[in-house]
Backbone as a printed PyTorch tensor [residue, N CA C, xyz], in Angstrom:
tensor([[[ 15.5500,  -3.4390,   2.8940],
         [ 14.2290,  -3.6110,   2.3290],
         [ 13.4490,  -2.3010,   2.4590]],

        [[ 12.7800,  -1.9450,   1.4150],
         [ 11.9820,  -0.7200,   1.4060],
         [ 10.6210,  -0.9680,   2.0640]],

        [[ 10.2110,  -0.0560,   2.9290],
         [  8.9210,  -0.1610,   3.6070],
         [  7.9370,   0.7680,   2.9070]],

        [[  6.8090,   0.2100,   2.4970],
         [  5.7750,   1.0260,   1.8580],
         [  5.1300,   1.9350,   2.8910]],

        [[  4.9830,   3.2050,   2.5250],
         [  4.2880,   4.1190,   3.4150],
         [  2.8440,   4.3160,   2.9690]],

        [[  2.5660,   3.9430,   1.7380],
         [  1.2180,   4.1130,   1.2060],
         [  0.9300,   2.9640,   0.2560]],

        [[ -0.1720,   2.2910,   0.4700],
         [ -0.5640,   1.1630,  -0.3690],
         [ -1.9110,   1.4810,  -1.0090]],

        [[ -1.8960,   1.8480,  -2.2850],
         [ -3.1360,   2.2630,  -2.9410],
         [ -4.1350,   1.1160,  -3.0760]],

        [[ -3.6400,  -0.1100,  -3.2220],
         [ -4.5490,  -1.2600,  -3.3220],
         [ -5.2680,  -1.4700,  -1.9970]],

        [[ -4.5310,  -1.3850,  -0.9080],
         [ -5.1590,  -1.5130,   0.4110],
         [ -6.1770,  -0.3990,   0.6360]],

        [[ -5.8280,   0.8310,   0.2600],
         [ -6.7490,   1.9570,   0.4200],
         [ -8.0290,   1.7180,  -0.3770]],

        [[ -7.8950,   1.2330,  -1.6100],
         [ -9.0650,   0.9570,  -2.4580],
         [ -9.9370,  -0.1150,  -1.8280]],

        [[ -9.3290,  -1.1690,  -1.3200],
         [-10.0980,  -2.2580,  -0.7020],
         [-10.8170,  -1.7920,   0.5600]],

        [[-10.1360,  -1.0140,   1.3840],
         [-10.7690,  -0.5080,   2.6020],
         [-11.9260,   0.4370,   2.2710]],

        [[-11.7300,   1.2780,   1.2720],
         [-12.7950,   2.1990,   0.8590],
         [-13.9890,   1.4420,   0.3050]],

        [[-13.7100,   0.4380,  -0.5090],
         [-14.7910,  -0.3750,  -1.0800],
         [-15.5720,  -1.0900,   0.0130]],

        [[-14.8650,  -1.6110,   1.0040],
         [-15.5270,  -2.3110,   2.1060],
         [-16.3990,  -1.3520,   2.9080]],

        [[-15.8920,  -0.1450,   3.1540],
         [-16.6580,   0.8590,   3.8950],
         [-17.9480,   1.2050,   3.1530]],

        [[-17.8440,   1.4330,   1.8550],
         [-19.0280,   1.7590,   1.0530],
         [-20.0000,   0.5860,   1.0560]],

        [[-19.4860,  -0.6210,   0.8780],
         [-20.3480,  -1.8000,   0.8880],
         [-21.1440,  -1.8870,   2.1900]],

        [[-20.4650,  -1.6780,   3.3230],
         [-21.1400,  -1.7480,   4.6140],
         [-22.2210,  -0.6710,   4.7340]],

        [[-21.9730,   0.4970,   4.1490],
         [-22.9490,   1.5810,   4.2250],
         [-24.1830,   1.3240,   3.3610]],

        [[-24.0140,   0.6460,   2.2460],
         [-25.1350,   0.5150,   1.3000],
         [-25.7360,  -0.8870,   1.2210]],

        [[-25.1790,  -1.8690,   1.9090],
         [-25.6060,  -3.2590,   1.7110],
         [-27.0810,  -3.5070,   2.0210]],

        [[-27.6850,  -2.7370,   2.9070],
         [-29.0890,  -2.9600,   3.2510],
         [-30.0290,  -1.9300,   2.6360]],

        [[-29.5160,  -1.1170,   1.7240],
         [-30.3350,  -0.0850,   1.1020],
         [-31.1020,  -0.6520,  -0.0850]],

        [[-32.3010,  -0.1080,  -0.2980],
         [-32.9880,  -0.4420,  -1.5360],
         [-32.4190,   0.4550,  -2.6380]],

        [[-32.8600,   0.2610,  -3.8570],
         [-32.2630,   0.9560,  -4.9870],
         [-32.4230,   2.4740,  -4.8930]],

        [[-33.5540,   2.9430,  -4.3940],
         [-33.7660,   4.3870,  -4.2630],
         [-32.8190,   4.9910,  -3.2260]],

        [[-32.6410,   4.2910,  -2.1080],
         [-31.7230,   4.7710,  -1.0750],
         [-30.2870,   4.7900,  -1.5830]],

        [[-29.9310,   3.7530,  -2.3140],
         [-28.5720,   3.7040,  -2.8640],
         [-28.3490,   4.8250,  -3.8850]],

        [[-29.3500,   5.0990,  -4.6880],
         [-29.2480,   6.1940,  -5.6540],
         [-29.0390,   7.5230,  -4.9260]],

        [[-29.7900,   7.7650,  -3.8610],
         [-29.6090,   8.9900,  -3.0720],
         [-28.2050,   9.0400,  -2.4590]],

        [[-27.7120,   7.8960,  -1.9960],
         [-26.3660,   7.8090,  -1.4330],
         [-25.3360,   8.2850,  -2.4540]],

        [[-25.4360,   7.7700,  -3.6850],
         [-24.4580,   8.1310,  -4.7170],
         [-24.6400,   9.5680,  -5.1890]],

        [[-25.8710,  10.0460,  -5.2170],
         [-26.0950,  11.4460,  -5.5910],
         [-25.4740,  12.3820,  -4.5640]],

        [[-25.6210,  12.0620,  -3.2870],
         [-25.0330,  12.8820,  -2.2260],
         [-23.5060,  12.8140,  -2.2850]],

        [[-22.9740,  11.6380,  -2.5360],
         [-21.5240,  11.4960,  -2.6590],
         [-20.9980,  12.3490,  -3.8100]],

        [[-21.7330,  12.3750,  -4.9140],
         [-21.3370,  13.2000,  -6.0570],
         [-21.3660,  14.6840,  -5.6950]],

        [[-22.4070,  15.1110,  -4.9910],
         [-22.4880,  16.5150,  -4.5790],
         [-21.2840,  16.8970,  -3.7230]],

        [[-20.9150,  16.0270,  -2.7970],
         [-19.7720,  16.3010,  -1.9340],
         [-18.4750,  16.3760,  -2.7360]],

        [[-18.3140,  15.4780,  -3.7010],
         [-17.1240,  15.4810,  -4.5360],
         [-17.0320,  16.7490,  -5.3730]],

        [[-18.1360,  17.1630,  -5.9540],
         [-18.1600,  18.3900,  -6.7530],
         [-17.8400,  19.5960,  -5.8740]],

        [[-18.3690,  19.6300,  -4.6630],
         [-18.0910,  20.7370,  -3.7490],
         [-16.6030,  20.7890,  -3.4020]],

        [[-16.0010,  19.6400,  -3.1410],
         [-14.5680,  19.5970,  -2.8480],
         [-13.7480,  20.0630,  -4.0490]],

        [[-14.1330,  19.6210,  -5.2240],
         [-13.4290,  20.0200,  -6.4420],
         [-13.5340,  21.5210,  -6.6440]],

        [[-14.7230,  22.0750,  -6.4660],
         [-14.9110,  23.5120,  -6.6420],
         [-14.1080,  24.3060,  -5.6230]],

        [[-14.0260,  23.8160,  -4.3990],
         [-13.2370,  24.4910,  -3.3720],
         [-11.7590,  24.4920,  -3.7510]],

        [[-11.2680,  23.3840,  -4.2530],
         [ -9.8730,  23.3200,  -4.6810],
         [ -9.6130,  24.2820,  -5.8380]],

        [[-10.5490,  24.3920,  -6.7600],
         [-10.4020,  25.3250,  -7.8770],
         [-10.3380,  26.7570,  -7.3500]],

        [[-11.2030,  27.0920,  -6.3960],
         [-11.1970,  28.4420,  -5.8140],
         [ -9.8810,  28.7350,  -5.1020]],

        [[ -9.3480,  27.7420,  -4.3880],
         [ -8.0730,  27.9240,  -3.6950],
         [ -6.9590,  28.2040,  -4.6930]],

        [[ -6.9280,  27.4640,  -5.7850],
         [ -5.8920,  27.6510,  -6.8000],
         [ -6.0080,  29.0100,  -7.4730]],

        [[ -7.2280,  29.4750,  -7.6700],
         [ -7.4390,  30.7780,  -8.3150],
         [ -6.9900,  31.9210,  -7.4150]],

        [[ -7.0960,  31.7500,  -6.0900],
         [ -6.6720,  32.7880,  -5.1450],
         [ -5.1510,  32.9220,  -5.1060]],

        [[ -4.4520,  31.8380,  -5.3770],
         [ -2.9780,  31.8520,  -5.2910],
         [ -2.3540,  32.3120,  -6.5420]]])
């Protein structure tokens, strides 16, 4: 029997639960700031990866 080393469905569910716990008591303005900050972090990570690829 093959043993899964990575389960993308489980990862998605755990990530969704983590986000839900972080935002469940936020009002709409707080949640908007949460998502704006998350977007900034994602863009920064993407830009860093692009810079790394350009150096190589």
